N, C-alpha and C positions, 0 to 999 in steps of 0.2 A: 638723340637717337645713337645706333652705335657708332664708336668711335671708327670702327673697319669703313662706313660710308664715306666720312669725311675725309681719310685717307686714302678711297680709292678717290675721290674728288680731284684732291690735288695731285693724283700720281697722273691722271688723264690729263690735265692741262699740260704736265711736262712733255707728253707725245713722244716719246723714246719708246722702243721694243722694250726695255727691261721693266721701265715705269706702267707701262702697258700690262704687260704679263702678271706684274704683282697687284695691278688696280682690278684688272680679271680675277686672279684668285680671290679676291679678300670678295667681289661681287657675288662672285660663283660661292663660297663660303656662309655667306649671309642668306642669299635666296634659299640653299640648300635646308639651312636651319630652322628657317622658317616653313620651309616647307614639311621635315620632320615632325614639326613640331604641332603642326595643322592635320597633317594625314597617317603620318604613324609609319609610312610604307616606305623602304628605302629606295626601291627601284621609281617609284612617284617621283619623291624627292630628287632623284639625279633628274629623270625627265623632265621635271619642273624646271630645274634649275638652268638645263641646255637651254631647252625651248624660251626660256624667259630671257635669257643673256643673249641668243637668238635673234631674238624680236627685236632685243633694245640695242644691237650693234651702232644701228644709223643714228639712234637718238643720244647716244653716252656723249659724243661731242658737244651736244647742244646744251645738256645738262649741268653746266656750270656749277649752279648752288647745292649742297649735298641736301637740302629739304627735296627742291625736285628732283635729286637722283630718287631719295627716298619713297618718294609718293609715288612717283615712276616704278619701283622695281616692286613695290610693294603689291599697288594696284595691279598689277599684270600677274604676279605671282598670287594674289588672293584668289583671282577669275579665273586660275589654272587650276590651283586645289580644291574650286567649287566642282570641277569634272572630273577630276581625281575618286577613286573608289573607297579611300581613308576618310576624305573629309566627308563623305554624305553617310560614311555608317558605323564609324568610330564611336560617336556617342547619340545617344537619345536626344530626340528632339523636343520631348517634354523638358520644364524647366520646374523648378521646385517651387514652392513659395517663399518669400523672403522670410513668414514666419517658421518654416518648415529646416530653414539652413540656420535658425537662430538655436543655440543649447540651450536644454531646459534646466532643472534646478539638479537633476541628478548628473548631467555632464559638468556643469560647472562646479559639483564636487569633487567628481573624477580629476577636472584640470587642479586644482587645489591640493588633493591628496598629493599628488604626485609630480611634479612640475619636472623633476629630471628626464621623466619617460613620456614625455609629451611625443604625438606619434611623428611630430615631427626631427625631434631630436632621436628618437630613434631610426628615421629614416635616414640623419644624416650619418649617423656611428654605423649603419648597416649598409652605408654608400649602395642603397637599392634605387638608384636611380632609373631602373625600368620600372619600378613602380609609380615614383614621382611622374614619368613620362606617361604612362597607361593612365593619373589623375586626370594628368590637363586632356588628356583624349575623352575623358570620361564626361567632361565639360559640355553641354550642348553646345553647336558647333559658333551660333552668333554671339555666345558668349565669350566664347574659347578664342575666336576670331580678334576681340577688345584686351583680353588677357595678354595673348600673345605678342601683339602691335604694342601693347604700354607696358607691360613690367618684363617682358621677356626682351623683345627687341628693342626695349628704351627710346618707343617715340612718346611724343608730348600728345595733351589731350586733343588738341588741334590738330595735327597730324593725322592721328587714329580717326577724328569725325571727317577729314578730308577724304581717307583712302574708302573709310567705308560708307561716306553719302550719308551721314548721320548729325545730327545738334550734337554740340559738346556736351551738355546734359544728358542723353541719352547714354552718350559712351561713360560717362561718370557713373548714371545707373548700373550698367550692362558689367562695368569693370568689378562694382563693388561685390553685385552676385556673385561673378566668376571667380570672386577673390574667395567667398564664402561657401560655395562648390568645391574649390578645390580643397580649401579645408577640414570641409566633411567627409569629400571623399578620399583621402589619404588613409585614415585611420581603418576607411570600411576595406579598403584594398588590403593594407597592410593585415588587418585579420583573417580575413579571407583566405591570403598568402600563408599565413601559419598556424592557424587552427586545424583540427583535426576533424572530420563531417559530424561526430557526435558532438565535441564541443561545440561549435557552430552552432547547432541547433539548440543546443543546453543554452548558450547566449541570446540567441534570437528571442528562446520560449521567456527566458530571463528579461529581456528588454522589453518583448510585447505586455508581459505584467506590469512592467513600471511605467510604461507609458502611461497609464490612465493617474498615476499618482502624480507623475512630475507635470510641473505645468511653465509653462513659459515665464519668466519673471516679468510682468506687468512694465515695470518701472523702468526696466533694461531696455525696453524695445525702441525706444526712442534714440537711445544710444545707440544701438548696434545697427540702427540705420544710417551712421553719420561715420563710423568705424575708419572706412577708408578715406573720406575727405578728410580728418583728423588725423592719418598716420600719414597723407599728403599733403598734411600744413592747407589747406585749402579752405579750413574755415574761420569765420571771423571770432576775433580775440574775445570776447563774450560768449560765442559758443565752446570756445576751448575751455575756457575757465569753469564754466558749466560742466562742461564731461570730466576736468578734472577734479572737482570736488564730490563727481559721481564714483568718480574712481577711490577716492579717498574712503569711501563709508562701504563698499564693495568690492571686496578683492575676488569674488568671481571675475567680475567684467575685467578685474585686471589680467587675471590669469586666460582670459579669452581672447583679451587684444594681444597679449603676449603669444599665443598660439597662431592668428591669425597675422603675426607680424613674422613669427619664424615660417610659414606656410610660403607667404610671399617671397621670403628671401631664398627659400628652397627653387620655388620657381625660377628668382631671376637665375641663379646658378645653372640653370640646367641646359646641358650642352649636347648639339647635335652635329658631329661631322662625321663628314662625308670620309670614304677609304680614299686612303692616301694615292692608289695607283689610279683609281676613275678619278678622281679631282685631277691630276695631274692631267692626264689624258686630254679630259677636258678641255682643263686650261689653256694647253697647246692648242689644240683647234680653234677654240675660241678666240684668244690671241693673234693667230693667223687672219683670222677672219675679218676681225677688228682694221689691222695695218693693211688688208687688202682693202677695205673698203676706204680707208682712208688714202688710200696711194691715188 
C-alpha cells in the first residue's frame, strides 16, 4: 500500500496536535488522489476527500493497523465516487474482448520497427500527463477500479478483493484487462491529439483496409493472457520457463511485453495533487474536528 498510509497510522498513535495534523494531511492527499483518478473532476475529488475524512473521524483511533485503515478509507471513497458525476460518465461501460486487446501482426511489426518511439516513451518525453489521465478515465469503471487500487494506490490483490468484494482470481483477470486497455488507449489518444482531421481520416482508412489482412498470432494468445501474471511474478516456474522460451523465438512478443510494462510504469507514476491552499484549509478544519472529538 502507499507508504503515506503506514506513516499516517504511526502519526495518529502519537496523538499530538502536530502528529494528527500531519496524519490528516497524508490521508487527505491519499483520498484526493484516488478520487481524481476515478472521477477526473477536482471539485468532486475535493468533496470526496472532505466527506470521507469527516465520516472517518470517530473511527480513525480504532484503525490501528495500516491495512485496516486502507480498507476503510478506500471502501468509503469508492462508494462516494460511485455517486459522483465523473465515475459514471468518464468511461464507456462496454469492455473490449481479450482478443480485441491483443495486437495483430501489423502492430507487432510497428513495435519492432521503432521501439524508441513507443507511445509510452513519447508520453514520458512529452510529459503529457493529462493524456495519461484521460487514458485511465477511458477504461470501463469496474476495470479502472482494480487498476487504480492495485497499480496506482499500491494495494495487494487480497486488499483489492476485500475492498471490492471480489474473489482474488477475478481481481487478477480484471487487472490484466485493465492494463491491456490502458496500453491500447494511450496511442489512440496521442494520435487523436496530434493528427489533423484529414490525416486521421487517412489513418483510419488505412487501418480499416489492413485489418482484414492482419491476423492475431494464434501461437501467442496463451502467452498474452498470462502476461500480467508473468510481470507480477505470480506464475509457476515451469510456466515462466515456457514464456521465456517463446520470447526467445518471438521478438514481437518481446516488444509487446516491453510496451505493456512501460504502460504500467507510466500508470504508477501518475500523480494527482490538490491545490495547496484548498488542501491546507481542509487539513486545518479536519484536524480541529479530530482533536475536538478526541477531547
